[in-house]
Backbone bond lengths (Angstrom), bond angles and torsions (degrees), N, CA, C in turn:
res aa  C-N    CA-C-N  psi(-1)  N-CA   C-N-CA  omega(-1)  CA-C   N-CA-C  phi
1 M - - - 1.449 - - 1.529 109.14 -
2 I 1.312 116.58 134.55 1.455 121.89 -174.19 1.530 111.90 -63.28
3 Q 1.350 118.17 -37.13 1.459 120.32 179.95 1.519 111.01 -62.43
4 S 1.320 116.38 -39.94 1.462 121.03 178.51 1.521 110.48 -63.02
5 A 1.322 117.33 -42.28 1.466 121.37 178.80 1.525 110.59 -62.98
6 F 1.331 117.44 -42.62 1.458 120.59 178.17 1.521 110.49 -58.92
7 L 1.330 116.63 -47.43 1.458 120.10 -179.96 1.523 111.47 -61.48
8 K 1.320 117.09 -43.98 1.467 120.26 -179.91 1.521 111.01 -60.57
9 V 1.321 116.92 -42.62 1.465 120.77 -179.99 1.524 110.13 -65.87
10 E 1.317 117.51 -44.53 1.460 120.13 -177.72 1.528 111.83 -69.45
11 I 1.316 117.82 -32.24 1.465 120.62 175.11 1.529 110.04 -70.56
12 A 1.335 117.33 -42.70 1.469 120.53 177.19 1.530 110.93 -61.01
13 H 1.314 116.89 -29.75 1.464 122.35 179.59 1.535 111.81 -74.86
14 G 1.322 117.24 -18.71 1.466 120.57 -179.98 1.513 114.03 127.22
15 G 1.350 117.03 0.16 1.457 120.13 176.36 1.522 110.43 -63.61
16 R 1.295 116.28 147.16 1.466 122.09 -177.27 1.534 109.85 -114.53
17 P 1.318 116.11 106.14 1.468 119.25 -178.98 1.525 111.75 -82.14
18 R 1.324 115.68 149.05 1.455 122.85 172.60 1.519 106.55 -136.94
19 G 1.309 116.16 127.43 1.448 120.91 -180.00 1.514 111.52 -111.38
20 A 1.310 115.59 152.58 1.468 122.74 172.94 1.517 106.91 -118.38
21 F 1.312 116.29 130.12 1.461 121.51 -176.30 1.523 110.10 -119.96
22 I 1.315 115.40 139.56 1.461 122.62 174.72 1.516 106.84 -128.84
23 D 1.316 115.86 123.65 1.470 121.70 -177.27 1.530 111.85 51.63
24 G 1.330 116.12 40.52 1.456 121.01 177.16 1.519 115.25 76.86
25 R 1.314 117.13 3.23 1.467 120.88 -179.80 1.523 109.74 -109.42
26 L 1.331 115.22 143.35 1.457 119.90 177.99 1.524 108.96 -68.33
27 A 1.331 116.06 116.87 1.459 121.40 -178.76 1.524 111.71 -98.30
28 G 1.327 116.26 -29.48 1.455 119.53 -178.70 1.510 111.12 -162.12
29 L 1.318 115.23 162.59 1.455 121.16 -177.27 1.524 109.51 -145.11
30 A 1.320 115.51 135.20 1.468 121.74 171.72 1.515 107.18 -120.62
31 L 1.318 116.49 142.00 1.457 121.51 175.72 1.519 107.49 -126.58
32 W 1.314 115.35 118.36 1.457 123.10 -176.81 1.518 110.21 -109.89
33 F 1.330 116.36 137.62 1.458 121.74 170.59 1.527 106.53 -103.55
34 P 1.338 117.08 125.30 1.466 119.07 179.84 1.526 111.74 -67.80
35 P 1.329 116.06 162.01 1.464 119.81 178.87 1.529 111.60 -52.77
36 G 1.331 115.23 136.34 1.455 121.90 177.06 1.518 115.12 88.81
37 L 1.329 118.00 -9.52 1.466 120.41 -178.54 1.526 109.41 -84.70
38 G 1.312 116.01 114.68 1.457 121.80 -177.67 1.518 112.40 -82.45
39 P 1.325 116.34 -173.59 1.468 121.52 179.30 1.533 111.75 -60.65
40 V 1.305 115.03 156.45 1.463 122.00 -179.80 1.529 109.26 -67.92
41 P 1.333 118.29 122.87 1.467 119.68 177.08 1.530 111.23 -73.23
42 L 1.312 116.33 152.03 1.465 120.66 -176.60 1.522 113.39 -58.67
43 W 1.332 119.25 -32.65 1.460 120.91 -177.73 1.523 112.20 -62.46
44 R 1.329 117.75 -22.79 1.470 120.80 178.84 1.535 111.70 -65.08
45 W 1.327 116.15 -20.21 1.454 120.25 -177.86 1.526 113.54 -78.99
46 A 1.324 117.84 -17.93 1.470 121.45 -175.02 1.533 113.28 -50.72
47 P 1.343 119.65 -46.86 1.472 118.48 -179.04 1.531 114.00 -68.57
48 R 1.305 118.09 -11.65 1.466 122.21 -175.03 1.523 113.08 -109.31
49 L 1.313 118.40 7.99 1.463 120.27 -175.94 1.525 112.55 -57.30
50 G 1.322 117.28 -37.75 1.470 119.90 178.34 1.517 112.40 -62.19
51 E 1.324 116.81 -36.61 1.468 121.28 -178.71 1.522 112.49 -73.32
52 I 1.323 116.48 -25.61 1.469 118.74 -177.59 1.520 112.51 -110.01
53 A 1.332 116.84 12.35 1.470 120.43 -177.50 1.522 112.17 -56.83
54 S 1.324 117.50 -41.37 1.467 119.36 -179.00 1.528 111.02 -65.48
55 F 1.326 116.46 -33.29 1.463 121.42 177.49 1.528 109.87 -69.71
56 L 1.345 116.31 -44.21 1.460 120.39 -179.17 1.524 112.27 -65.79
57 A 1.325 116.64 -23.18 1.469 120.84 179.23 1.526 111.69 -73.89
58 R 1.333 116.93 -6.37 1.462 121.88 179.01 1.536 108.91 -113.60
59 P 1.321 117.65 83.56 1.473 120.70 -174.94 1.525 113.60 -54.05
60 A 1.317 118.09 -36.37 1.468 119.65 -179.23 1.526 110.52 -63.55
61 A 1.318 117.11 -38.95 1.464 121.03 178.85 1.528 110.86 -67.56
62 V 1.320 116.21 -38.90 1.463 120.60 177.85 1.529 109.99 -62.61
63 L 1.325 116.93 -46.21 1.466 120.48 179.84 1.523 112.03 -63.94
64 R 1.332 117.10 -40.57 1.474 120.07 176.56 1.522 110.60 -60.16
65 S 1.330 116.15 -43.84 1.462 120.43 -179.80 1.521 111.55 -63.47
66 L 1.313 116.74 -43.43 1.458 120.15 179.29 1.522 111.30 -64.69
67 R 1.350 116.56 -39.94 1.471 119.83 177.16 1.517 110.82 -63.62
68 L 1.305 117.48 -32.89 1.454 122.12 179.97 1.529 110.99 -75.20
69 L 1.323 116.90 -46.09 1.461 120.98 -173.97 1.524 113.79 -78.28
70 E 1.313 118.04 -29.01 1.467 119.74 -176.31 1.526 112.35 -57.50
71 P 1.335 120.09 -52.51 1.467 117.70 -179.75 1.528 112.50 -68.39
72 V 1.321 117.58 -31.48 1.466 120.84 178.42 1.526 109.09 -61.79
73 D 1.325 116.56 -51.65 1.466 120.47 -178.86 1.525 112.23 -67.87
74 R 1.309 117.13 -36.83 1.470 120.78 -178.25 1.530 112.08 -67.96
75 L 1.315 117.51 -35.70 1.458 121.09 -173.23 1.530 114.59 -90.09
76 R 1.306 117.43 -16.96 1.466 117.17 -177.29 1.523 111.02 -76.16
77 P 1.326 115.90 144.02 1.457 118.61 178.94 1.526 110.84 -72.65
78 V 1.308 116.31 135.36 1.456 122.05 173.74 1.528 105.37 -122.49
79 D 1.313 115.22 96.33 1.454 120.37 -179.41 1.522 108.87 -146.64
80 L 1.292 116.36 173.10 1.464 121.16 -176.33 1.521 112.89 -83.77
81 N 1.330 116.54 6.25 1.460 120.04 -179.46 1.530 112.85 -116.28
82 T 1.344 117.75 8.76 1.465 119.51 -172.80 1.520 112.37 -137.43
83 W 1.332 115.58 120.31 1.466 121.95 168.49 1.525 107.31 -78.70
84 Y 1.324 116.45 149.28 1.464 121.76 179.75 1.525 108.55 -120.64
85 L 1.308 115.70 119.83 1.465 120.57 174.10 1.524 106.96 -85.62
86 R 1.315 116.32 98.41 1.457 122.54 -176.51 1.522 111.74 -72.92
87 L 1.343 115.45 -36.45 1.462 119.58 -173.91 1.520 109.78 -151.83
88 L 1.306 116.18 135.43 1.460 122.73 168.26 1.521 105.74 -137.34
89 A 1.305 115.86 112.33 1.467 120.74 -176.28 1.521 109.65 -134.11
90 V 1.317 115.69 138.26 1.459 122.18 177.74 1.521 107.90 -127.90
91 S 1.316 115.60 132.56 1.455 120.96 177.66 1.529 109.38 -57.21
92 P 1.332 118.53 137.78 1.465 120.54 -176.08 1.536 114.04 -51.28
93 E 1.304 117.87 -37.70 1.468 119.03 -177.77 1.527 113.43 -69.41
94 F 1.335 117.36 -15.41 1.464 120.78 -179.35 1.525 112.58 -109.59
95 Q 1.321 117.58 2.19 1.462 119.95 179.68 1.521 110.37 -67.58
96 G 1.340 114.86 145.88 1.451 120.67 -179.68 1.515 113.83 80.05
97 K 1.325 117.38 10.64 1.472 121.36 -178.10 1.523 112.21 -115.36
98 G 1.323 117.27 13.37 1.458 120.94 176.19 1.518 115.74 88.12
99 V 1.326 117.27 3.48 1.465 120.54 -178.08 1.528 110.51 -65.37
100 G 1.330 116.91 -50.20 1.462 120.48 179.57 1.516 111.74 -61.80
101 S 1.321 116.80 -42.11 1.471 120.22 179.35 1.520 111.33 -63.35
102 A 1.331 117.43 -38.15 1.464 120.45 178.27 1.522 111.02 -65.18
103 L 1.335 116.59 -44.78 1.461 120.03 178.60 1.536 111.17 -64.56
104 L 1.305 115.67 -40.53 1.459 120.67 179.68 1.528 110.43 -67.15
105 S 1.320 116.97 -43.90 1.468 121.20 -178.07 1.516 112.35 -61.52
106 E 1.318 116.72 -36.01 1.463 119.62 178.74 1.532 110.46 -60.21
107 G 1.325 116.45 -48.87 1.461 120.35 -179.90 1.519 112.74 -69.29
108 L 1.322 116.57 -37.21 1.465 119.39 178.74 1.525 110.73 -65.83
109 G 1.331 116.32 -37.46 1.457 120.07 177.35 1.517 111.70 -61.98
110 R 1.325 115.94 -42.84 1.470 120.50 177.73 1.527 109.71 -61.74
111 A 1.329 117.08 -45.79 1.467 120.73 -179.77 1.532 110.81 -61.91
112 E 1.317 117.15 -40.16 1.467 120.29 178.19 1.525 111.25 -62.53
113 R 1.334 116.49 -45.43 1.471 119.85 179.68 1.527 110.88 -61.19
114 E 1.331 116.40 -35.61 1.463 121.38 -179.35 1.535 112.68 -87.89
115 K 1.329 115.99 -3.85 1.471 121.78 -176.83 1.530 111.49 56.98
116 K 1.339 115.06 48.61 1.466 122.55 -179.39 1.527 110.12 -115.15
117 N 1.328 115.89 154.32 1.458 122.57 171.43 1.524 109.09 -75.82
118 V 1.331 116.04 163.14 1.467 121.77 170.46 1.528 107.07 -129.84
119 Y 1.319 115.29 130.01 1.457 122.37 -178.35 1.520 109.09 -119.23
120 L 1.316 116.33 147.33 1.467 121.82 174.68 1.505 109.28 -154.95
121 E 1.307 115.13 168.08 1.453 120.70 166.88 1.521 107.21 -135.33
122 T 1.318 114.27 150.69 1.454 120.51 177.05 1.526 108.40 -131.90
123 F 1.315 115.02 147.01 1.461 120.44 179.06 1.528 111.19 -98.04
124 R 1.318 116.37 0.31 1.468 120.56 -179.97 1.523 109.61 -113.96
125 E 1.311 115.28 118.24 1.467 119.63 -178.13 1.528 111.38 -59.64
126 K 1.331 117.08 -33.84 1.469 119.09 -179.23 1.529 112.28 -65.21
127 N 1.338 117.26 -20.94 1.465 120.63 179.10 1.528 112.57 -75.90
128 V 1.322 117.55 -18.15 1.459 120.72 -178.89 1.529 109.73 -58.00
129 A 1.317 118.15 -47.55 1.469 121.29 -179.99 1.531 111.20 -63.05
130 Y 1.320 117.16 -37.89 1.472 121.28 178.02 1.534 110.08 -59.63
131 Y 1.325 116.30 -48.63 1.466 119.41 -179.09 1.528 111.62 -69.81
132 E 1.326 117.39 -32.87 1.474 119.33 176.45 1.521 110.50 -61.90
133 K 1.331 118.15 -34.69 1.471 121.17 176.43 1.525 111.76 -62.63
134 H 1.316 116.26 -22.91 1.468 121.54 179.48 1.533 111.97 -99.05
135 G 1.326 116.73 15.35 1.455 120.76 173.07 1.519 116.18 94.13
136 F 1.328 117.98 5.67 1.462 120.74 178.90 1.524 109.93 -82.78
137 K 1.321 114.91 150.93 1.461 122.40 174.75 1.523 107.90 -117.50
138 L 1.322 115.16 140.40 1.461 120.48 177.11 1.517 109.07 -72.69
139 L 1.330 116.14 123.55 1.462 120.97 175.39 1.517 110.50 -83.78
140 K 1.339 115.12 -51.53 1.456 118.94 -176.62 1.521 111.03 -171.34
141 R 1.314 115.35 147.14 1.460 122.02 169.07 1.514 106.60 -86.77
142 E 1.322 116.42 128.21 1.462 121.20 -176.23 1.515 109.77 -122.47
143 S 1.309 115.25 166.31 1.454 120.77 172.87 1.515 108.60 -155.02
144 G 1.326 115.26 130.59 1.455 119.74 176.45 1.517 109.71 -88.26
145 P 1.327 117.32 171.95 1.463 119.90 179.27 1.530 111.33 -64.19
146 G 1.302 116.19 114.96 1.456 120.97 178.31 1.513 114.42 75.36
147 G 1.315 117.61 3.77 1.461 120.58 -178.94 1.513 111.77 -104.05
148 P 1.316 116.57 165.98 1.466 119.82 178.43 1.525 110.69 -73.16
149 P 1.313 117.43 160.35 1.462 119.40 176.52 1.530 110.10 -67.66
150 F 1.322 114.99 152.80 1.455 120.00 172.41 1.520 108.22 -140.87
151 F 1.311 114.78 161.84 1.453 121.55 -171.47 1.522 109.02 -120.33
152 R 1.335 115.46 118.90 1.457 121.93 -179.64 1.521 109.08 -90.43
153 M 1.342 116.45 130.01 1.456 120.77 -175.59 1.522 110.66 -135.17
154 I 1.333 115.30 152.10 1.461 120.15 178.11 1.530 110.47 -140.81
155 R 1.291 114.35 146.87 1.465 122.70 171.78 1.517 105.45 -118.15
156 R 1.305 115.27 109.68 1.458 121.00 -174.91 1.524 111.11 -74.55
157 A 1.320 114.59 146.39 1.464 121.04 177.14 1.521 109.77 -64.75
158 I 1.303 115.70 143.17 1.450 121.26 175.95 1.524 106.82 -94.14
159 S 1.310 115.60 117.39 1.476 119.29 -177.12 1.506 111.15 -81.57
């Protein structure tokens, strides 16, 4: 599965996953990039080529993905003062039950203790209000060439 390959590559690159489990089932997942960790270089994909072969066989899908990821990776801050929330996902059956907030709070607590910013982007406009409830501010609505709009957000460190 392509999602599994993406996670494996991003974890091998230094991403830090956190899972939430309910009754032994994965209810949600957060993937954090520590301060200073830049985008995943292409060479990291070499060990996973077999897992993504079906995806690579669809050039149009590859180009769409690159058009989507290029502005996301280009615009995100990569510095020693900012954690990056790469992914926050909750299984539909567990949404609205505090799973995402628990995963988010864990990372936000770490950032607060370290006096670091937290940056993210979301592709769903309805998520902007959710993240604002957790102290994030909207930086800008962006759009790459031929890609959907996305919303860049930051939660500044409290000094």
